[in-house]
C-alpha positions as CSV (number, residue, x, y, z in Angstrom):
1,M,0.0,0.0,0.0
2,L,2.8,2.4,0.8
3,R,4.3,1.9,-2.6
4,K,1.0,2.8,-4.2
5,E,0.8,6.0,-2.2
6,V,4.4,7.0,-3.0
7,R,3.5,6.5,-6.7
8,D,0.3,8.5,-6.3
9,A,2.2,11.3,-4.5
10,L,4.8,11.4,-7.3
11,R,2.0,11.5,-9.8
12,R,0.5,14.5,-8.1
13,L,3.9,16.2,-8.0
14,A,4.4,15.6,-11.8
15,E,1.0,17.2,-12.5
16,C,1.9,20.2,-10.4
17,L,5.3,20.5,-12.0
18,I,3.6,21.2,-15.3
19,L,3.4,24.8,-14.0
20,L,7.2,25.0,-14.6
21,V,6.4,25.0,-18.3
22,A,5.4,28.6,-17.6
23,V,9.0,29.6,-17.1
24,P,10.3,29.2,-20.7
25,L,6.9,30.3,-22.0
26,G,7.0,33.5,-20.0
27,Y,10.6,34.1,-21.1
28,I,9.7,33.6,-24.7
29,W,6.6,35.8,-24.4
30,D,8.6,38.6,-22.9
31,R,11.4,38.4,-25.5
32,A,8.9,38.2,-28.5
33,I,6.1,40.5,-27.4
34,V,6.0,42.5,-24.2
35,H,9.7,43.3,-23.7
36,Y,9.6,43.9,-20.0
37,G,13.1,42.7,-19.6
38,W,12.3,39.6,-17.6
39,R,15.3,37.4,-16.9
40,F,14.9,33.6,-17.0
41,V,16.2,33.4,-13.4
42,D,13.7,35.9,-12.2
43,I,10.8,33.9,-13.5
44,V,11.8,30.6,-11.9
45,P,11.4,31.5,-8.2
46,A,7.9,32.8,-8.6
47,V,6.7,29.9,-10.7
48,F,8.4,27.3,-8.4
49,T,6.9,28.9,-5.3
50,A,3.4,28.7,-6.9
51,T,4.1,25.0,-7.8
52,I,5.0,24.2,-4.2
53,F,1.8,25.9,-2.8
54,L,-0.3,24.1,-5.5
55,F,1.3,20.8,-4.6
56,A,0.5,21.4,-0.9
57,V,-3.2,21.9,-1.7
58,Y,-3.6,19.5,-4.6
59,S,-1.8,16.6,-2.9
60,G,-3.9,17.0,0.2
61,V,-7.3,17.4,-1.4
62,S,-6.7,14.4,-3.6
63,L,-5.8,12.1,-0.8
64,F,-8.6,9.6,-1.5
65,S,-9.2,10.5,-5.2
66,S,-7.9,7.3,-6.6
67,E,-10.0,5.2,-4.2
68,K,-13.1,7.2,-5.1
69,K,-12.4,7.1,-8.8
70,D,-11.8,3.3,-8.8
71,R,-14.6,2.7,-6.2
72,A,-12.0,1.0,-4.0
73,L,-13.0,2.4,-0.7
74,E,-14.6,-0.9,0.3
75,Y,-11.5,-2.7,-0.7
76,M,-9.4,-0.4,1.4
77,L,-11.7,-1.0,4.4
78,S,-11.2,-4.7,4.0
79,L,-7.4,-4.6,4.3
80,P,-6.0,-6.0,7.5
81,V,-4.5,-2.6,8.3
82,S,-5.6,-0.2,11.0
83,R,-7.2,3.1,9.9
84,S,-4.4,5.1,11.4
85,K,-1.8,3.2,9.3
86,I,-3.9,3.8,6.2
87,V,-3.9,7.6,6.9
88,L,-0.2,7.6,7.7
89,A,0.5,5.7,4.5
90,K,-1.3,8.3,2.5
91,V,0.0,11.4,4.4
92,V,3.7,10.6,4.9
93,P,4.8,10.3,1.2
94,R,3.0,13.6,0.3
95,L,4.2,15.4,3.4
96,S,7.8,14.2,2.7
97,I,7.7,15.5,-0.8
98,L,6.3,18.8,0.3
99,V,8.9,19.3,3.0
100,G,11.6,18.3,0.5
101,L,10.4,20.8,-2.0
102,W,10.4,23.6,0.6
103,G,13.8,22.7,1.8
104,G,15.3,22.3,-1.6
105,F,13.9,25.6,-2.8
106,A,15.0,27.4,0.4
107,I,18.6,26.2,-0.2
108,L,18.7,26.9,-3.9
109,A,17.1,30.4,-3.5
110,G,19.7,31.2,-0.8
111,K,17.0,32.6,1.6
112,G,17.7,30.2,4.4
113,W,15.1,27.9,6.0
114,N,12.0,30.1,6.1
115,W,9.9,28.4,8.8
116,I,6.9,30.8,8.2
117,I,6.5,29.5,4.7
118,L,6.7,25.9,5.9
119,V,4.0,26.6,8.5
120,F,1.7,28.0,5.9
121,L,2.4,25.1,3.5
122,L,1.6,22.6,6.3
123,F,-1.6,24.4,7.2
124,L,-2.7,24.3,3.6
125,F,-1.8,20.6,3.2
126,F,-3.7,19.5,6.4
127,I,-6.7,21.7,5.6
128,A,-6.8,20.1,2.1
129,A,-6.4,16.6,3.5
130,S,-9.2,17.3,6.0
131,L,-11.5,18.0,3.1
132,S,-10.4,15.1,1.0
133,I,-12.8,12.5,2.3
134,A,-15.8,14.9,2.2
135,I,-15.3,16.4,-1.3
136,D,-15.2,14.5,-4.6
137,S,-14.2,17.3,-7.0
138,A,-10.6,18.5,-6.9
139,V,-11.8,21.9,-8.2
140,I,-14.3,22.3,-5.4
141,G,-11.7,21.1,-2.9
142,L,-9.2,23.7,-4.1
143,L,-11.9,26.4,-3.8
144,G,-12.8,25.2,-0.3
145,V,-9.1,25.3,0.8
146,F,-8.7,28.9,-0.5
147,L,-12.0,29.9,1.2
148,L,-10.7,28.4,4.5
149,F,-7.3,30.1,4.1
150,G,-9.1,33.4,3.5
151,A,-11.1,32.9,6.7
152,F,-7.8,32.0,8.4
153,D,-6.2,35.2,7.2
154,L,-9.1,37.5,8.4
155,S,-9.7,35.6,11.6
156,S,-6.1,35.7,12.7
157,S,-6.3,39.5,12.9
158,T,-9.8,39.4,14.4
159,L,-8.8,36.9,17.2
160,T,-5.7,39.0,18.0
161,F,-7.9,42.1,18.4
162,V,-10.4,40.2,20.6
163,A,-7.6,38.8,22.8
164,W,-6.0,42.3,23.0
165,K,-9.4,43.8,24.1
166,L,-9.8,41.1,26.7
167,G,-6.3,41.8,28.1
168,L,-5.0,38.4,27.2
169,I,-2.1,39.8,25.1
170,S,-0.3,43.1,25.4
171,S,0.0,44.0,21.7
172,I,-2.6,44.1,19.0
173,H,0.2,43.3,16.6
174,N,1.0,39.9,18.1
175,V,0.7,38.0,14.8
176,W,1.8,34.6,16.2
177,F,-1.1,34.6,18.7
178,G,-3.5,35.3,15.8
179,W,-2.1,32.7,13.5
180,T,-2.1,30.0,16.3
181,A,-5.6,30.8,17.4
182,A,-7.0,30.9,13.9
183,G,-5.2,27.8,12.9
184,V,-6.6,25.8,15.9
185,L,-10.1,27.2,15.4
186,I,-10.2,26.4,11.7
187,L,-8.0,23.3,11.3
188,G,-8.9,21.6,14.6
189,P,-12.6,20.9,13.9
190,F,-12.0,19.9,10.3
191,A,-9.2,17.6,11.2
192,A,-11.3,16.1,14.0
193,A,-14.2,15.6,11.6
194,F,-11.9,13.9,9.1
195,L,-10.5,11.5,11.7
196,L,-13.9,10.6,13.0
197,V,-15.2,9.8,9.5
198,I,-12.1,7.7,8.8
199,R,-12.5,5.9,12.1
200,N,-16.1,5.1,11.5
201,L,-16.0,4.6,7.8
202,Q,-18.3,1.9,6.5
203,A,-19.1,0.2,3.2
204,M,-21.9,2.6,2.4
205,P,-22.2,5.9,0.4
206,L,-19.8,8.5,1.8
207,R,-22.5,11.3,1.7
208,L,-24.3,9.4,4.5
209,Q,-21.2,9.4,6.7
210,M,-20.4,13.1,6.8
211,R,-22.2,13.8,10.1
212,P,-19.0,14.9,11.9
213,Y,-18.5,17.6,9.4
214,Y,-22.0,18.9,10.0
215,R,-21.6,18.7,13.8
216,L,-18.0,19.9,14.2
217,A,-16.5,21.6,11.1
218,L,-19.4,23.6,9.8
219,P,-20.5,25.1,13.1
220,S,-16.9,26.1,13.9
221,F,-16.5,27.7,10.5
222,L,-19.7,29.7,11.1
223,V,-18.3,30.9,14.4
224,V,-15.2,32.1,12.6
225,I,-17.3,33.9,10.0
226,F,-19.4,35.5,12.8
227,L,-16.2,36.7,14.6
228,I,-14.9,38.2,11.4
229,L,-18.1,40.1,10.7
230,K,-18.4,41.2,14.3
231,F,-14.9,42.4,15.1
232,F,-12.8,42.7,11.9
233,G,-14.0,46.3,11.3
234,A,-13.1,47.2,14.9
235,Y,-9.6,45.7,14.3
236,L,-9.1,47.9,11.2
237,A,-10.3,50.9,13.1
238,A,-8.0,50.2,16.1
239,T,-4.9,49.8,13.8
240,G,-5.7,52.9,11.8
241,R,-6.4,51.0,8.6
242,L,-10.1,52.0,8.3
243,G,-11.1,55.0,6.5
């Protein structure tokens, strides 16, 4: 099973690396038509960065795509392997490639090991993986990940503001608190719903087994939206960004 997952992870990587075709195409486009003076080496970092982020999302959201496509979920459930080992066999190869891409790019770019980028990549991957069992379409999955990441971005500032008003932190610019709180509030319920579905997965239509998402993930997401609508404007006003 692990070999299959490694092959599947490499297949997802190859699909994402198609983006790198944009490098020579962009270079030729500039030389032939727009004449902005782009250099080949200037295009590579931007496109490769986009490729890494795309792989983080796509490899996560397509975690169970092959089983759904081949109607092999029942076969997977019949294997004499624990559910936790199945999840690990799917996650570890993709996660290893993602960390390797980040590390290789950080070294080649000469920017050192940027841990903040890695944190965001891991967040995107695990959010995407948490949606993988609930969503069949990769396109809808990608849109869902970007929606959740947008909620994360807005709620991190919102939660920082709320904590500052309550006296829990001393500075309204404490970004690490906001990132941590938003990450836990968004990723936690979705990850919990994912694990509950996997643990109780049965040989029946998946749409009938999504109750943890309705009971955990969706209510928590609505709470995040409420907090953003309620306090984000006040955060902008407090930081002088409104008006």
